[in-house]
N, C-alpha and C positions, 0 to 999 in steps of 0.2 A: 430553432433559436438562431438569431443573427450571429451571436458570438461563436457558434459552432461552424459557421460556413467556412472559415479559414481552415479549421482542422479537417473538415471533410475533403478538402482538395488533396490531401495527402493519401487518401485511401484508394490507391489504384491497384493494390496487390492483395489477393486472398491471403488469409492468415496462414494457410498451409504451404504457401510457397516459401522458398528460402528467404529468411528475414534479411532485409537490407538490399535485396536484389534490385529494387527500383530506386534506391537512394533515399527511402522514406525515413530511415533512422537518422537522427541528427545527434552529433556528438555534443555532450554537455560537460564533460570532464576528461582530462587527459591522462589521469593516473588513478591510483587506488584511493586517493583522498577526495576525488570528485564524482564518485559513482552515485547513482540514485538508489538509496536503500528504502525509501518510502516517499509517497507523494500524496498531497491533499489539494483538491481543487480550492482555489481562493476566490475567484470571481472573474468576470470579463475584464478585458483591458478598457481603459477609459474611452478609446475610440471605437470599441466594439468589434475590432478586427481580429481579436485573439483572446486567449485566456491566460490568467496567472495561476500558478500552482506553487505551493511550498514543498520543498524537497529536504529530507533529512539525509545526512551522511553518517556512515558508521565509524567515524574517526574516534580515536581513543585517548590521544594525548592532549594535555592541556594546551589551549590556544588554537587548536585546529578548528576548522570550520565545522559547525554542527548543522546549520540551517541555511538554505538559499532559496531564492525565488526564480522560477523559470517563467519567462514570458514567451508563450508559444503562438506563433503565427504561421501562415502558409509558407512564407519564404524564409523564416528565421526562428531560431530559439536563442533567447538572450538570458544568461544566468547572472544574477546579481546576489551579493552576500547579504544575509540578514544577521544582525548582531544578536548574540545570545546573552541575556541579562539575568543572571541567577546561578544557582548551583549547576555546575557543568556536568552533563551526562556522559557516560561511557558507552559507545556502541549503539547509537540510535538506529532503529530498524523500521519504524513505522510512524506515521502521523495521520491524524484524521480531524476534520473540522467537526465542531460540536453543533448539531442541528439546532437552529433557532437562536444561536449565539454568534453573530458575525464577528470575525476577528479572534475567536477563541478556538483552541485546538488541544488535542491530547496527543502526546508523542511518547513512544514506548522504546525502551532499551531491550537488548537481547536477554538480559537477566530478569526482566519483568518489572522494572521501575517505570512508573507512568508519570509524565510531566504534564501539568496543565499550563497552557501558554496563552498570553494575550499578545497578539501581533498588531503593531501599529507602524505603518511605513516599513522602515528597514530595521526595526528592533522587535525582538520577541522577549517578553518578560515572563519569568516563571512565577506562577501564582501558587502552585502547590506541587509536591512530588511525593509519591507513596508507592508501595509495591502492589502488584496485582494480587487478588485472592487466589488461593488454591494452586500455588505453583508446584508442579510435579518434579520429582527427582530427574535431573538431567535436562529439564526443559530449556530450549533455546528458542526464544520468541523472535519472530520476524514480522508478524502481522497483527493489525488491530483495526477494527471497523466498528462503526456505530450505525444503528438502525432506529429511526423514529416512526412509530405507528400508533394510531389511536391515542395521541397525547402522551405516549410512554416512550422511554428510551431503553435500548438494549445494546450491549457490547458483545462483539465477537473477537476472539484473539486465538492465536495458534502457536504451539510448538511446531517447528518445521519438520521434525522427523529426520530419519537418516537411513536411506537404503531399504533393503528388504526386511531388515531386522527391527526397524522402528518406524511405524507409521506416524504421521502427524497426529497431534491431538488438537481438536477444535473445541474451544471453550466458549460458552455463552452464558450471559447473566443479565438480569435487569440492572439498570444504572440510574442513579440519582446523584445529586451533588449536595454536600454540606454547605451551610451558610458561608463558611470560610473558603470554599472552593474545592475541597477534597472530593474526588470521585468515591462513591459508595455503592458497592455491588450487592445484589441480592443473591439468591440461591444459584450456584454454578452448576451447569451440566457439561458433560464431556462426551465427545464422539471421536472415534478413530477414523482417519482418512488416509487412503492410499491413492497416489496419483496414477492415472491411466497412462500418462506420458509426461516426461521421459522416464526411462527405467535404468536401473543399475545401482551399484553400491553407493554412488555419490548423490543419489536423489534426495532433494529436499522436497518432500511431498506438498508442503504449502510454503510458498515464498511470498505470497500476498493474498489478501481477501478484499473483494469489493462487492457491494450489494446493489442490485438494480432497483429502479423505482417500483418494480412489481414484486420484489423480494427474492429474486434469484440470487444465489450465492455463487459468484465467480471466483475461481482460485487459480493462481499461477503456481507452477512447479518448475524446478530447475535442477540441473546437475552441475557440479563444480568440482573439477579435477585439480584445482590449485589456482594460485594467483595469476597464472598465465593461460588458464583454460586447459583443454577445450571446455566450452560451455554448451548447454542446450536447455531450452525452455518450452513450456506449453501453457496455454490458458484453457481451462475447462469449466463447464457448467457443473458445479458440484452438488447442487440441490437447492433448498429454499429455506427462508427464515420468516417467521411471523411473530408478531407481538400483540397479545390480546388487550382488550380494554382494561383488564385487571393487571396488566403488566407481565403476564406469563410469556416466556420466550420459548418458541418451539423451532428446532432445527431438524430438517429432514434431509439426509444425504442420499444421493443417488447410489444405487447398487453398483453401477458402472458410470463414472463421470463421462459426460460428452465432451470430447476434445474440440475446442473451437478454433485453435490455431497452434501450430508448432513453429519453433524459432531456433534453428541451429545457429551456433556461434555466439549466442547472447544469453546472459543470465538475468532474466526478468525478476526484479524484486519489488516492482510497483505497478499496480493496475488500479486506476481510479475512474469509475463511471462518472461522466459529466451529467449534471442534473437535467431532467426532461429531455434526454437524448439517448440514442443508441451508441454514441461515441465514448471511447475511453482513452485516457492518456496512459501510455505504457512506458515505464522507465527501467533501465538496466543498471546493474552494478557489476561491471566486467573486470573488477579488481585492477590489475596493472594496465589493462587496456582502456580504462576510464569508464564513462557512463554514456548512455544514449537515451533518447526519448522519441516517441512518435505517437500519432493518433491512429486508432483503429475502430471499426464498427463491431465491438464485442458485446455491447450491453443491450 
């Protein structure tokens, strides 16, 4: 795709090399309020030389920025604010475009409140907000993904987990929408997931989820020692997801996830496969150190 040519020019370093060694990471925020907590592909730029993506920030106080747009090109990344119109969320961690509905998105908070948005230009309007189903005790959500297959829609979301004592929980369910816009979930399944990398007490086993065109489930994982780091991340091939013509959702997790890339010094919280491509946009929320974004051939 022509729109991906610009992103491909950044991919000069294998994912297992020290992240940022070739200058491919680009800073998108200078402090804890500007990190990339979640990212959704929006579409190509008007001139076809880059891509636009919506980014959520995990800010918690009233009036702080919740949503931005990143315009990503070979030689620059430009961040512009998007106004949030509606009930203000606390601690947004994920955003995903709704397949087949251009300009419509679902954004998720850490405590499991899901916001349906309509985005027009530089404004996002809240259509509906409601809790996820089957929220477990202590769940701290960071990820949400949608899969469209056979005319059916499924949702994947995850509690991030915490170190050796708490694996991540990956949830999956069929998804439809009520006439007034509210997401409606079918039967929910759950699977435990432990990251192959990184390891340690501060491991968040799932810090993001994205699904490739072929149904592979890619997962980012991260360690966070505090607002000033140190951080470390990895992206792994965690398994696969399928949706039958009857709407049945099946997730198969690998016994040992295949690590696709490791990233010292960065806390990846966003991985988004670009459509009809092997490329992904990858974003970080490095707390007091700000946020970064880059493109990589992970998908």
